[in-house]
PDB file of N, CA, C and O in Angstrom:
ATOM      1  N   MET A   1       0.841  -1.176   0.000  1.00  0.00           N
ATOM      2  CA  MET A   1       0.000   0.000   0.000  1.00  0.00           C
ATOM      3  C   MET A   1       0.887   1.240   0.000  1.00  0.00           C
ATOM      4  O   MET A   1       1.919   1.282   0.670  1.00  0.00           O
ATOM      5  N   THR A   2       0.483   2.211  -0.735  1.00  0.00           N
ATOM      6  CA  THR A   2       1.237   3.461  -0.770  1.00  0.00           C
ATOM      7  C   THR A   2       0.874   4.325   0.435  1.00  0.00           C
ATOM      8  O   THR A   2      -0.130   4.087   1.106  1.00  0.00           O
ATOM      9  N   GLN A   3       1.700   5.322   0.696  1.00  0.00           N
ATOM     10  CA  GLN A   3       1.412   6.242   1.797  1.00  0.00           C
ATOM     11  C   GLN A   3       0.075   6.934   1.576  1.00  0.00           C
ATOM     12  O   GLN A   3      -0.682   7.145   2.523  1.00  0.00           O
ATOM     13  N   ALA A   4      -0.215   7.286   0.331  1.00  0.00           N
ATOM     14  CA  ALA A   4      -1.494   7.932   0.033  1.00  0.00           C
ATOM     15  C   ALA A   4      -2.662   7.013   0.379  1.00  0.00           C
ATOM     16  O   ALA A   4      -3.690   7.469   0.881  1.00  0.00           O
ATOM     17  N   ALA A   5      -2.502   5.721   0.110  1.00  0.00           N
ATOM     18  CA  ALA A   5      -3.564   4.761   0.435  1.00  0.00           C
ATOM     19  C   ALA A   5      -3.741   4.653   1.947  1.00  0.00           C
ATOM     20  O   ALA A   5      -4.869   4.586   2.438  1.00  0.00           O
ATOM     21  N   TRP A   6      -2.633   4.636   2.687  1.00  0.00           N
ATOM     22  CA  TRP A   6      -2.727   4.583   4.150  1.00  0.00           C
ATOM     23  C   TRP A   6      -3.380   5.850   4.689  1.00  0.00           C
ATOM     24  O   TRP A   6      -4.194   5.790   5.611  1.00  0.00           O
ATOM     25  N   ASP A   7      -3.023   6.998   4.113  1.00  0.00           N
ATOM     26  CA  ASP A   7      -3.632   8.257   4.541  1.00  0.00           C
ATOM     27  C   ASP A   7      -5.128   8.262   4.254  1.00  0.00           C
ATOM     28  O   ASP A   7      -5.919   8.739   5.068  1.00  0.00           O
ATOM     29  N   ALA A   8      -5.516   7.731   3.099  1.00  0.00           N
ATOM     30  CA  ALA A   8      -6.939   7.648   2.759  1.00  0.00           C
ATOM     31  C   ALA A   8      -7.666   6.716   3.729  1.00  0.00           C
ATOM     32  O   ALA A   8      -8.794   6.991   4.137  1.00  0.00           O
ATOM     33  N   LEU A   9      -7.014   5.620   4.091  1.00  0.00           N
ATOM     34  CA  LEU A   9      -7.608   4.700   5.059  1.00  0.00           C
ATOM     35  C   LEU A   9      -7.800   5.392   6.401  1.00  0.00           C
ATOM     36  O   LEU A   9      -8.846   5.246   7.033  1.00  0.00           O
ATOM     37  N   ALA A  10      -6.801   6.139   6.833  1.00  0.00           N
ATOM     38  CA  ALA A  10      -6.906   6.862   8.104  1.00  0.00           C
ATOM     39  C   ALA A  10      -8.096   7.814   8.078  1.00  0.00           C
ATOM     40  O   ALA A  10      -8.848   7.904   9.049  1.00  0.00           O
ATOM     41  N   GLU A  11      -8.260   8.512   6.980  1.00  0.00           N
ATOM     42  CA  GLU A  11      -9.392   9.425   6.861  1.00  0.00           C
ATOM     43  C   GLU A  11     -10.712   8.665   6.842  1.00  0.00           C
ATOM     44  O   GLU A  11     -11.685   9.086   7.466  1.00  0.00           O
ATOM     45  N   ALA A  12     -10.745   7.548   6.128  1.00  0.00           N
ATOM     46  CA  ALA A  12     -11.980   6.771   6.005  1.00  0.00           C
ATOM     47  C   ALA A  12     -12.433   6.196   7.344  1.00  0.00           C
ATOM     48  O   ALA A  12     -13.631   6.109   7.613  1.00  0.00           O
ATOM     49  N   ILE A  13     -11.479   5.806   8.180  1.00  0.00           N
ATOM     50  CA  ILE A  13     -11.857   5.228   9.473  1.00  0.00           C
ATOM     51  C   ILE A  13     -11.770   6.254  10.600  1.00  0.00           C
ATOM     52  O   ILE A  13     -11.933   5.926  11.775  1.00  0.00           O
ATOM     53  N   ASP A  14     -11.513   7.489  10.220  1.00  0.00           N
ATOM     54  CA  ASP A  14     -11.520   8.622  11.138  1.00  0.00           C
ATOM     55  C   ASP A  14     -10.514   8.474  12.281  1.00  0.00           C
ATOM     56  O   ASP A  14     -10.851   8.628  13.455  1.00  0.00           O
ATOM     57  N   VAL A  15      -9.273   8.171  11.902  1.00  0.00           N
ATOM     58  CA  VAL A  15      -8.182   8.180  12.880  1.00  0.00           C
ATOM     59  C   VAL A  15      -7.091   9.107  12.353  1.00  0.00           C
ATOM     60  O   VAL A  15      -6.998   9.368  11.154  1.00  0.00           O
ATOM     61  N   ARG A  16      -6.284   9.587  13.264  1.00  0.00           N
ATOM     62  CA  ARG A  16      -5.200  10.480  12.845  1.00  0.00           C
ATOM     63  C   ARG A  16      -4.167   9.701  12.044  1.00  0.00           C
ATOM     64  O   ARG A  16      -3.865   8.549  12.355  1.00  0.00           O
ATOM     65  N   LYS A  17      -3.634  10.333  11.021  1.00  0.00           N
ATOM     66  CA  LYS A  17      -2.629   9.692  10.164  1.00  0.00           C
ATOM     67  C   LYS A  17      -1.396   9.249  10.951  1.00  0.00           C
ATOM     68  O   LYS A  17      -0.921   8.133  10.740  1.00  0.00           O
ATOM     69  N   PRO A  18      -0.858  10.079  11.851  1.00  0.00           N
ATOM     70  CA  PRO A  18       0.315   9.632  12.617  1.00  0.00           C
ATOM     71  C   PRO A  18       0.032   8.387  13.473  1.00  0.00           C
ATOM     72  O   PRO A  18       0.912   7.549  13.667  1.00  0.00           O
ATOM     73  N   PHE A  19      -1.191   8.277  13.977  1.00  0.00           N
ATOM     74  CA  PHE A  19      -1.558   7.108  14.772  1.00  0.00           C
ATOM     75  C   PHE A  19      -1.517   5.845  13.917  1.00  0.00           C
ATOM     76  O   PHE A  19      -0.980   4.824  14.346  1.00  0.00           O
ATOM     77  N   LEU A  20      -2.073   5.906  12.727  1.00  0.00           N
ATOM     78  CA  LEU A  20      -2.069   4.748  11.837  1.00  0.00           C
ATOM     79  C   LEU A  20      -0.643   4.411  11.405  1.00  0.00           C
ATOM     80  O   LEU A  20      -0.296   3.236  11.290  1.00  0.00           O
ATOM     81  N   ARG A  21       0.182   5.423  11.165  1.00  0.00           N
ATOM     82  CA  ARG A  21       1.590   5.175  10.820  1.00  0.00           C
ATOM     83  C   ARG A  21       2.312   4.458  11.960  1.00  0.00           C
ATOM     84  O   ARG A  21       3.096   3.538  11.729  1.00  0.00           O
ATOM     85  N   ARG A  22       2.039   4.889  13.191  1.00  0.00           N
ATOM     86  CA  ARG A  22       2.680   4.256  14.345  1.00  0.00           C
ATOM     87  C   ARG A  22       2.266   2.783  14.459  1.00  0.00           C
ATOM     88  O   ARG A  22       3.091   1.927  14.780  1.00  0.00           O
ATOM     89  N   ILE A  23       1.012   2.500  14.200  1.00  0.00           N
ATOM     90  CA  ILE A  23       0.540   1.112  14.218  1.00  0.00           C
ATOM     91  C   ILE A  23       1.273   0.300  13.156  1.00  0.00           C
ATOM     92  O   ILE A  23       1.702  -0.823  13.421  1.00  0.00           O
ATOM     93  N   ARG A  24       1.418   0.860  11.959  1.00  0.00           N
ATOM     94  CA  ARG A  24       2.144   0.165  10.882  1.00  0.00           C
ATOM     95  C   ARG A  24       3.565  -0.160  11.305  1.00  0.00           C
ATOM     96  O   ARG A  24       4.045  -1.269  11.071  1.00  0.00           O
ATOM     97  N   VAL A  25       4.238   0.794  11.923  1.00  0.00           N
ATOM     98  CA  VAL A  25       5.625   0.583  12.341  1.00  0.00           C
ATOM     99  C   VAL A  25       5.692  -0.489  13.429  1.00  0.00           C
ATOM    100  O   VAL A  25       6.557  -1.364  13.383  1.00  0.00           O
ATOM    101  N   GLU A  26       4.796  -0.428  14.395  1.00  0.00           N
ATOM    102  CA  GLU A  26       4.799  -1.434  15.462  1.00  0.00           C
ATOM    103  C   GLU A  26       4.530  -2.827  14.897  1.00  0.00           C
ATOM    104  O   GLU A  26       5.160  -3.799  15.315  1.00  0.00           O
ATOM    105  N   LEU A  27       3.612  -2.927  13.964  1.00  0.00           N
ATOM    106  CA  LEU A  27       3.349  -4.221  13.325  1.00  0.00           C
ATOM    107  C   LEU A  27       4.558  -4.689  12.524  1.00  0.00           C
ATOM    108  O   LEU A  27       4.896  -5.872  12.535  1.00  0.00           O
ATOM    109  N   ALA A  28       5.203  -3.765  11.837  1.00  0.00           N
ATOM    110  CA  ALA A  28       6.386  -4.124  11.043  1.00  0.00           C
ATOM    111  C   ALA A  28       7.512  -4.636  11.934  1.00  0.00           C
ATOM    112  O   ALA A  28       8.319  -5.461  11.507  1.00  0.00           O
ATOM    113  N   LYS A  29       7.565  -4.154  13.154  1.00  0.00           N
ATOM    114  CA  LYS A  29       8.585  -4.633  14.090  1.00  0.00           C
ATOM    115  C   LYS A  29       8.225  -6.006  14.648  1.00  0.00           C
ATOM    116  O   LYS A  29       9.103  -6.850  14.824  1.00  0.00           O
ATOM    117  N   ALA A  30       6.952  -6.237  14.925  1.00  0.00           N
ATOM    118  CA  ALA A  30       6.525  -7.459  15.614  1.00  0.00           C
ATOM    119  C   ALA A  30       6.245  -8.635  14.685  1.00  0.00           C
ATOM    120  O   ALA A  30       6.531  -9.779  15.038  1.00  0.00           O
ATOM    121  N   LEU A  31       5.701  -8.377  13.526  1.00  0.00           N
ATOM    122  CA  LEU A  31       5.252  -9.472  12.664  1.00  0.00           C
ATOM    123  C   LEU A  31       6.345 -10.414  12.181  1.00  0.00           C
ATOM    124  O   LEU A  31       6.115 -11.624  12.173  1.00  0.00           O
ATOM    125  N   PRO A  32       7.513  -9.941  11.780  1.00  0.00           N
ATOM    126  CA  PRO A  32       8.529 -10.898  11.313  1.00  0.00           C
ATOM    127  C   PRO A  32       8.888 -11.958  12.356  1.00  0.00           C
ATOM    128  O   PRO A  32       9.025 -13.134  12.019  1.00  0.00           O
ATOM    129  N   GLU A  33       9.040 -11.557  13.607  1.00  0.00           N
ATOM    130  CA  GLU A  33       9.372 -12.533  14.654  1.00  0.00           C
ATOM    131  C   GLU A  33       8.212 -13.491  14.886  1.00  0.00           C
ATOM    132  O   GLU A  33       8.422 -14.689  15.075  1.00  0.00           O
ATOM    133  N   SER A  34       7.004 -12.974  14.872  1.00  0.00           N
ATOM    134  CA  SER A  34       5.835 -13.840  15.045  1.00  0.00           C
ATOM    135  C   SER A  34       5.713 -14.824  13.894  1.00  0.00           C
ATOM    136  O   SER A  34       5.377 -15.991  14.097  1.00  0.00           O
ATOM    137  N   ALA A  35       5.985 -14.356  12.699  1.00  0.00           N
ATOM    138  CA  ALA A  35       5.913 -15.235  11.527  1.00  0.00           C
ATOM    139  C   ALA A  35       6.978 -16.320  11.603  1.00  0.00           C
ATOM    140  O   ALA A  35       6.712 -17.473  11.262  1.00  0.00           O
ATOM    141  N   LYS A  36       8.180 -15.964  12.045  1.00  0.00           N
ATOM    142  CA  LYS A  36       9.246 -16.962  12.199  1.00  0.00           C
ATOM    143  C   LYS A  36       8.880 -17.989  13.268  1.00  0.00           C
ATOM    144  O   LYS A  36       9.160 -19.177  13.111  1.00  0.00           O
ATOM    145  N   ALA A  37       8.258 -17.535  14.348  1.00  0.00           N
ATOM    146  CA  ALA A  37       7.841 -18.457  15.411  1.00  0.00           C
ATOM    147  C   ALA A  37       6.800 -19.439  14.885  1.00  0.00           C
ATOM    148  O   ALA A  37       6.828 -20.622  15.225  1.00  0.00           O
ATOM    149  N   LEU A  38       5.896 -18.954  14.067  1.00  0.00           N
ATOM    150  CA  LEU A  38       4.897 -19.831  13.461  1.00  0.00           C
ATOM    151  C   LEU A  38       5.575 -20.854  12.565  1.00  0.00           C
ATOM    152  O   LEU A  38       5.221 -22.032  12.590  1.00  0.00           O
ATOM    153  N   LEU A  39       6.524 -20.422  11.792  1.00  0.00           N
ATOM    154  CA  LEU A  39       7.241 -21.310  10.880  1.00  0.00           C
ATOM    155  C   LEU A  39       8.033 -22.373  11.642  1.00  0.00           C
ATOM    156  O   LEU A  39       8.236 -23.475  11.131  1.00  0.00           O
ATOM    157  N   ALA A  40       8.472 -22.063  12.830  1.00  0.00           N
ATOM    158  CA  ALA A  40       9.267 -23.004  13.623  1.00  0.00           C
ATOM    159  C   ALA A  40       8.433 -24.129  14.238  1.00  0.00           C
ATOM    160  O   ALA A  40       8.985 -25.106  14.745  1.00  0.00           O
ATOM    161  N   ARG A  41       7.123 -23.995  14.193  1.00  0.00           N
ATOM    162  CA  ARG A  41       6.272 -25.030  14.794  1.00  0.00           C
ATOM    163  C   ARG A  41       6.384 -26.331  13.998  1.00  0.00           C
ATOM    164  O   ARG A  41       6.289 -26.313  12.770  1.00  0.00           O
ATOM    165  N   PRO A  42       6.584 -27.454  14.682  1.00  0.00           N
ATOM    166  CA  PRO A  42       6.846 -28.727  14.008  1.00  0.00           C
ATOM    167  C   PRO A  42       5.656 -29.318  13.262  1.00  0.00           C
ATOM    168  O   PRO A  42       5.844 -30.169  12.393  1.00  0.00           O
ATOM    169  N   GLU A  43       4.452 -28.894  13.575  1.00  0.00           N
ATOM    170  CA  GLU A  43       3.293 -29.502  12.912  1.00  0.00           C
ATOM    171  C   GLU A  43       3.131 -29.075  11.451  1.00  0.00           C
ATOM    172  O   GLU A  43       2.361 -29.684  10.709  1.00  0.00           O
ATOM    173  N   PHE A  44       3.844 -28.044  11.045  1.00  0.00           N
ATOM    174  CA  PHE A  44       3.772 -27.612   9.653  1.00  0.00           C
ATOM    175  C   PHE A  44       4.849 -28.332   8.850  1.00  0.00           C
ATOM    176  O   PHE A  44       6.044 -28.139   9.076  1.00  0.00           O
ATOM    177  N   THR A  45       4.420 -29.144   7.933  1.00  0.00           N
ATOM    178  CA  THR A  45       5.352 -29.912   7.107  1.00  0.00           C
ATOM    179  C   THR A  45       4.937 -29.819   5.645  1.00  0.00           C
ATOM    180  O   THR A  45       3.836 -29.368   5.331  1.00  0.00           O
ATOM    181  N   GLY A  46       5.805 -30.238   4.777  1.00  0.00           N
ATOM    182  CA  GLY A  46       5.501 -30.333   3.353  1.00  0.00           C
ATOM    183  C   GLY A  46       5.008 -29.041   2.742  1.00  0.00           C
ATOM    184  O   GLY A  46       5.643 -27.994   2.863  1.00  0.00           O
ATOM    185  N   GLU A  47       3.857 -29.131   2.078  1.00  0.00           N
ATOM    186  CA  GLU A  47       3.301 -27.973   1.369  1.00  0.00           C
ATOM    187  C   GLU A  47       2.952 -26.838   2.317  1.00  0.00           C
ATOM    188  O   GLU A  47       3.114 -25.669   1.968  1.00  0.00           O
ATOM    189  N   GLU A  48       2.474 -27.168   3.513  1.00  0.00           N
ATOM    190  CA  GLU A  48       2.161 -26.117   4.490  1.00  0.00           C
ATOM    191  C   GLU A  48       3.413 -25.312   4.822  1.00  0.00           C
ATOM    192  O   GLU A  48       3.380 -24.082   4.860  1.00  0.00           O
ATOM    193  N   ARG A  49       4.515 -26.016   5.062  1.00  0.00           N
ATOM    194  CA  ARG A  49       5.772 -25.346   5.397  1.00  0.00           C
ATOM    195  C   ARG A  49       6.242 -24.481   4.232  1.00  0.00           C
ATOM    196  O   ARG A  49       6.688 -23.353   4.440  1.00  0.00           O
ATOM    197  N   GLN A  50       6.147 -24.993   3.020  1.00  0.00           N
ATOM    198  CA  GLN A  50       6.563 -24.216   1.844  1.00  0.00           C
ATOM    199  C   GLN A  50       5.720 -22.953   1.720  1.00  0.00           C
ATOM    200  O   GLN A  50       6.243 -21.873   1.444  1.00  0.00           O
ATOM    201  N   PHE A  51       4.415 -23.094   1.924  1.00  0.00           N
ATOM    202  CA  PHE A  51       3.527 -21.939   1.868  1.00  0.00           C
ATOM    203  C   PHE A  51       3.919 -20.919   2.934  1.00  0.00           C
ATOM    204  O   PHE A  51       4.033 -19.727   2.647  1.00  0.00           O
ATOM    205  N   LEU A  52       4.124 -21.389   4.164  1.00  0.00           N
ATOM    206  CA  LEU A  52       4.501 -20.484   5.250  1.00  0.00           C
ATOM    207  C   LEU A  52       5.844 -19.814   4.999  1.00  0.00           C
ATOM    208  O   LEU A  52       6.022 -18.644   5.340  1.00  0.00           O
ATOM    209  N   GLU A  53       6.786 -20.532   4.413  1.00  0.00           N
ATOM    210  CA  GLU A  53       8.080 -19.925   4.085  1.00  0.00           C
ATOM    211  C   GLU A  53       7.896 -18.773   3.107  1.00  0.00           C
ATOM    212  O   GLU A  53       8.555 -17.740   3.224  1.00  0.00           O
ATOM    213  N   THR A  54       7.003 -18.950   2.148  1.00  0.00           N
ATOM    214  CA  THR A  54       6.709 -17.880   1.194  1.00  0.00           C
ATOM    215  C   THR A  54       6.081 -16.688   1.903  1.00  0.00           C
ATOM    216  O   THR A  54       6.477 -15.544   1.681  1.00  0.00           O
ATOM    217  N   VAL A  55       5.099 -16.963   2.758  1.00  0.00           N
ATOM    218  CA  VAL A  55       4.416 -15.892   3.486  1.00  0.00           C
ATOM    219  C   VAL A  55       5.387 -15.155   4.405  1.00  0.00           C
ATOM    220  O   VAL A  55       5.373 -13.925   4.462  1.00  0.00           O
ATOM    221  N   VAL A  56       6.219 -15.890   5.119  1.00  0.00           N
ATOM    222  CA  VAL A  56       7.191 -15.264   6.020  1.00  0.00           C
ATOM    223  C   VAL A  56       8.138 -14.359   5.233  1.00  0.00           C
ATOM    224  O   VAL A  56       8.464 -13.263   5.688  1.00  0.00           O
ATOM    225  N   GLY A  57       8.574 -14.801   4.074  1.00  0.00           N
ATOM    226  CA  GLY A  57       9.437 -13.970   3.237  1.00  0.00           C
ATOM    227  C   GLY A  57       8.765 -12.674   2.828  1.00  0.00           C
ATOM    228  O   GLY A  57       9.389 -11.612   2.834  1.00  0.00           O
ATOM    229  N   ILE A  58       7.499 -12.761   2.475  1.00  0.00           N
ATOM    230  CA  ILE A  58       6.744 -11.563   2.081  1.00  0.00           C
ATOM    231  C   ILE A  58       6.564 -10.635   3.271  1.00  0.00           C
ATOM    232  O   ILE A  58       6.729  -9.421   3.143  1.00  0.00           O
ATOM    233  N   VAL A  59       6.227 -11.195   4.427  1.00  0.00           N
ATOM    234  CA  VAL A  59       6.060 -10.392   5.641  1.00  0.00           C
ATOM    235  C   VAL A  59       7.360  -9.667   5.980  1.00  0.00           C
ATOM    236  O   VAL A  59       7.350  -8.474   6.282  1.00  0.00           O
ATOM    237  N   GLU A  60       8.475 -10.390   5.928  1.00  0.00           N
ATOM    238  CA  GLU A  60       9.770  -9.773   6.239  1.00  0.00           C
ATOM    239  C   GLU A  60      10.112  -8.661   5.255  1.00  0.00           C
ATOM    240  O   GLU A  60      10.614  -7.610   5.652  1.00  0.00           O
ATOM    241  N   GLU A  61       9.843  -8.890   3.986  1.00  0.00           N
ATOM    242  CA  GLU A  61      10.134  -7.874   2.967  1.00  0.00           C
ATOM    243  C   GLU A  61       9.283  -6.633   3.177  1.00  0.00           C
ATOM    244  O   GLU A  61       9.792  -5.514   3.103  1.00  0.00           O
ATOM    245  N   HIS A  62       7.996  -6.815   3.439  1.00  0.00           N
ATOM    246  CA  HIS A  62       7.114  -5.668   3.648  1.00  0.00           C
ATOM    247  C   HIS A  62       7.500  -4.919   4.924  1.00  0.00           C
ATOM    248  O   HIS A  62       7.519  -3.688   4.945  1.00  0.00           O
ATOM    249  N   ALA A  63       7.805  -5.661   5.976  1.00  0.00           N
ATOM    250  CA  ALA A  63       8.191  -5.020   7.235  1.00  0.00           C
ATOM    251  C   ALA A  63       9.459  -4.188   7.045  1.00  0.00           C
ATOM    252  O   ALA A  63       9.553  -3.068   7.549  1.00  0.00           O
ATOM    253  N   LYS A  64      10.417  -4.730   6.328  1.00  0.00           N
ATOM    254  CA  LYS A  64      11.660  -3.998   6.061  1.00  0.00           C
ATOM    255  C   LYS A  64      11.361  -2.711   5.294  1.00  0.00           C
ATOM    256  O   LYS A  64      11.917  -1.657   5.604  1.00  0.00           O
ATOM    257  N   PHE A  65      10.491  -2.797   4.301  1.00  0.00           N
ATOM    258  CA  PHE A  65      10.111  -1.627   3.515  1.00  0.00           C
ATOM    259  C   PHE A  65       9.464  -0.568   4.407  1.00  0.00           C
ATOM    260  O   PHE A  65       9.810   0.611   4.327  1.00  0.00           O
ATOM    261  N   VAL A  66       8.529  -0.987   5.253  1.00  0.00           N
ATOM    262  CA  VAL A  66       7.839  -0.044   6.141  1.00  0.00           C
ATOM    263  C   VAL A  66       8.836   0.633   7.073  1.00  0.00           C
ATOM    264  O   VAL A  66       8.791   1.848   7.262  1.00  0.00           O
ATOM    265  N   LEU A  67       9.728  -0.147   7.650  1.00  0.00           N
ATOM    266  CA  LEU A  67      10.689   0.424   8.599  1.00  0.00           C
ATOM    267  C   LEU A  67      11.689   1.350   7.920  1.00  0.00           C
ATOM    268  O   LEU A  67      12.127   2.330   8.523  1.00  0.00           O
ATOM    269  N   GLU A  68      12.056   1.058   6.680  1.00  0.00           N
ATOM    270  CA  GLU A  68      12.963   1.946   5.947  1.00  0.00           C
ATOM    271  C   GLU A  68      12.302   3.281   5.645  1.00  0.00           C
ATOM    272  O   GLU A  68      12.972   4.313   5.616  1.00  0.00           O
ATOM    273  N   LYS A  69      10.999   3.271   5.421  1.00  0.00           N
ATOM    274  CA  LYS A  69      10.276   4.501   5.084  1.00  0.00           C
ATOM    275  C   LYS A  69      10.055   5.391   6.303  1.00  0.00           C
ATOM    276  O   LYS A  69       9.849   6.597   6.159  1.00  0.00           O
ATOM    277  N   GLU A  70      10.094   4.823   7.477  1.00  0.00           N
ATOM    278  CA  GLU A  70       9.830   5.594   8.697  1.00  0.00           C
ATOM    279  C   GLU A  70      11.084   6.111   9.234  1.00  0.00           C
ATOM    280  O   GLU A  70      11.083   6.789  10.261  1.00  0.00           O
TER     281      GLU A  70
END
């Protein structure tokens, strides 16, 4: 999502833009570790694990992008 899209979302849900930005940053900090913890669970094998590895990679990439912009 672009910054303009996030700003539009903030306006649509009637919250201050800086508040929504802070939430994005906090999520960007927390989600990669949570995603890695999920991936470490032994019950995920085979295709599930491959899918989760893809998702974790995307989460990490997006989080890095968000943190670089802030």
